[in-house]
PDB file with SEQRES, HELIX, SHEET and CRYST1 records, atoms N, CA, C and O in Angstrom:
SEQRES   1 A   22  ARG ALA LEU THR PRO GLY ALA THR ILE MET THR GLN LEU          
SEQRES   2 A   22  SER ARG THR ILE TRP MET ASP TYR SER                          
HELIX    1 AA1 PRO A    5  TYR A   21  1                                  17    
CRYST1    1.000    1.000    1.000  90.00  90.00  90.00 P 1           1          
ATOM      1  N   ARG A   1      13.745  19.357   3.602  1.00  0.00           N  
ATOM      2  CA  ARG A   1      12.684  19.134   4.592  1.00  0.00           C  
ATOM      3  C   ARG A   1      12.720  17.685   5.086  1.00  0.00           C  
ATOM      4  O   ARG A   1      13.116  16.773   4.360  1.00  0.00           O  
ATOM      5  N   ALA A   2      12.299  17.501   6.329  1.00  0.00           N  
ATOM      6  CA  ALA A   2      12.346  16.163   6.919  1.00  0.00           C  
ATOM      7  C   ALA A   2      11.041  15.414   6.662  1.00  0.00           C  
ATOM      8  O   ALA A   2       9.989  15.775   7.190  1.00  0.00           O  
ATOM      9  N   LEU A   3      11.124  14.387   5.861  1.00  0.00           N  
ATOM     10  CA  LEU A   3       9.940  13.566   5.581  1.00  0.00           C  
ATOM     11  C   LEU A   3      10.230  12.131   5.996  1.00  0.00           C  
ATOM     12  O   LEU A   3      11.381  11.759   6.224  1.00  0.00           O  
ATOM     13  N   THR A   4       9.185  11.341   6.090  1.00  0.00           N  
ATOM     14  CA  THR A   4       9.375   9.936   6.438  1.00  0.00           C  
ATOM     15  C   THR A   4      10.028   9.213   5.258  1.00  0.00           C  
ATOM     16  O   THR A   4       9.803   9.591   4.109  1.00  0.00           O  
ATOM     17  N   PRO A   5      10.829   8.185   5.523  1.00  0.00           N  
ATOM     18  CA  PRO A   5      11.483   7.434   4.449  1.00  0.00           C  
ATOM     19  C   PRO A   5      10.497   7.011   3.365  1.00  0.00           C  
ATOM     20  O   PRO A   5      10.792   7.081   2.172  1.00  0.00           O  
ATOM     21  N   GLY A   6       9.320   6.571   3.807  1.00  0.00           N  
ATOM     22  CA  GLY A   6       8.313   6.127   2.840  1.00  0.00           C  
ATOM     23  C   GLY A   6       7.889   7.265   1.931  1.00  0.00           C  
ATOM     24  O   GLY A   6       7.738   7.089   0.723  1.00  0.00           O  
ATOM     25  N   ALA A   7       7.698   8.446   2.531  1.00  0.00           N  
ATOM     26  CA  ALA A   7       7.277   9.601   1.736  1.00  0.00           C  
ATOM     27  C   ALA A   7       8.364   9.963   0.731  1.00  0.00           C  
ATOM     28  O   ALA A   7       8.081  10.278  -0.425  1.00  0.00           O  
ATOM     29  N   THR A   8       9.606   9.912   1.191  1.00  0.00           N  
ATOM     30  CA  THR A   8      10.715  10.242   0.294  1.00  0.00           C  
ATOM     31  C   THR A   8      10.746   9.276  -0.890  1.00  0.00           C  
ATOM     32  O   THR A   8      10.902   9.687  -2.039  1.00  0.00           O  
ATOM     33  N   ILE A   9      10.597   7.995  -0.590  1.00  0.00           N  
ATOM     34  CA  ILE A   9      10.613   6.974  -1.646  1.00  0.00           C  
ATOM     35  C   ILE A   9       9.456   7.220  -2.619  1.00  0.00           C  
ATOM     36  O   ILE A   9       9.632   7.141  -3.835  1.00  0.00           O  
ATOM     37  N   MET A  10       8.283   7.515  -2.077  1.00  0.00           N  
ATOM     38  CA  MET A  10       7.125   7.752  -2.931  1.00  0.00           C  
ATOM     39  C   MET A  10       7.364   8.964  -3.816  1.00  0.00           C  
ATOM     40  O   MET A  10       6.992   8.964  -4.990  1.00  0.00           O  
ATOM     41  N   THR A  11       7.986  10.001  -3.256  1.00  0.00           N  
ATOM     42  CA  THR A  11       8.276  11.202  -4.037  1.00  0.00           C  
ATOM     43  C   THR A  11       9.217  10.850  -5.182  1.00  0.00           C  
ATOM     44  O   THR A  11       9.000  11.255  -6.324  1.00  0.00           O  
ATOM     45  N   GLN A  12      10.259  10.095  -4.866  1.00  0.00           N  
ATOM     46  CA  GLN A  12      11.217   9.694  -5.890  1.00  0.00           C  
ATOM     47  C   GLN A  12      10.529   8.852  -6.965  1.00  0.00           C  
ATOM     48  O   GLN A  12      10.778   9.029  -8.158  1.00  0.00           O  
ATOM     49  N   LEU A  13       9.664   7.938  -6.531  1.00  0.00           N  
ATOM     50  CA  LEU A  13       8.943   7.091  -7.463  1.00  0.00           C  
ATOM     51  C   LEU A  13       8.049   7.929  -8.362  1.00  0.00           C  
ATOM     52  O   LEU A  13       8.021   7.734  -9.577  1.00  0.00           O  
ATOM     53  N   SER A  14       7.318   8.865  -7.759  1.00  0.00           N  
ATOM     54  CA  SER A  14       6.410   9.712  -8.530  1.00  0.00           C  
ATOM     55  C   SER A  14       7.191  10.510  -9.560  1.00  0.00           C  
ATOM     56  O   SER A  14       6.767  10.653 -10.706  1.00  0.00           O  
ATOM     57  N   ARG A  15       8.342  11.032  -9.135  1.00  0.00           N  
ATOM     58  CA  ARG A  15       9.151  11.826 -10.050  1.00  0.00           C  
ATOM     59  C   ARG A  15       9.633  10.965 -11.211  1.00  0.00           C  
ATOM     60  O   ARG A  15       9.618  11.388 -12.367  1.00  0.00           O  
ATOM     61  N   THR A  16      10.061   9.744 -10.880  1.00  0.00           N  
ATOM     62  CA  THR A  16      10.532   8.836 -11.931  1.00  0.00           C  
ATOM     63  C   THR A  16       9.402   8.513 -12.894  1.00  0.00           C  
ATOM     64  O   THR A  16       9.589   8.534 -14.111  1.00  0.00           O  
ATOM     65  N   ILE A  17       8.230   8.215 -12.350  1.00  0.00           N  
ATOM     66  CA  ILE A  17       7.071   7.894 -13.186  1.00  0.00           C  
ATOM     67  C   ILE A  17       6.721   9.097 -14.067  1.00  0.00           C  
ATOM     68  O   ILE A  17       6.434   8.949 -15.255  1.00  0.00           O  
ATOM     69  N   TRP A  18       6.750  10.277 -13.469  1.00  0.00           N  
ATOM     70  CA  TRP A  18       6.446  11.504 -14.220  1.00  0.00           C  
ATOM     71  C   TRP A  18       7.378  11.627 -15.411  1.00  0.00           C  
ATOM     72  O   TRP A  18       6.950  11.883 -16.536  1.00  0.00           O  
ATOM     73  N   MET A  19       8.660  11.438 -15.141  1.00  0.00           N  
ATOM     74  CA  MET A  19       9.645  11.534 -16.218  1.00  0.00           C  
ATOM     75  C   MET A  19       9.368  10.463 -17.277  1.00  0.00           C  
ATOM     76  O   MET A  19       9.503  10.707 -18.476  1.00  0.00           O  
ATOM     77  N   ASP A  20       8.979   9.277 -16.810  1.00  0.00           N  
ATOM     78  CA  ASP A  20       8.738   8.162 -17.705  1.00  0.00           C  
ATOM     79  C   ASP A  20       7.566   8.444 -18.644  1.00  0.00           C  
ATOM     80  O   ASP A  20       7.606   8.119 -19.831  1.00  0.00           O  
ATOM     81  N   TYR A  21       6.509   9.062 -18.076  1.00  0.00           N  
ATOM     82  CA  TYR A  21       5.314   9.282 -18.884  1.00  0.00           C  
ATOM     83  C   TYR A  21       5.286  10.658 -19.549  1.00  0.00           C  
ATOM     84  O   TYR A  21       4.336  10.992 -20.257  1.00  0.00           O  
ATOM     85  N   SER A  22       6.333  11.454 -19.319  1.00  0.00           N  
ATOM     86  CA  SER A  22       6.367  12.783 -19.905  1.00  0.00           C  
ATOM     87  C   SER A  22       6.493  12.668 -21.422  1.00  0.00           C  
ATOM     88  O   SER A  22       6.540  13.683 -22.117  1.00  0.00           O  
TER      89      SER A  22                                                      
END                                                                             
């Protein structure tokens, strides 16, 4: 899906944080 660069970065960050706190 086409998202804004910022949204993509935020998604990646959220995923990384999720993994970090899992």
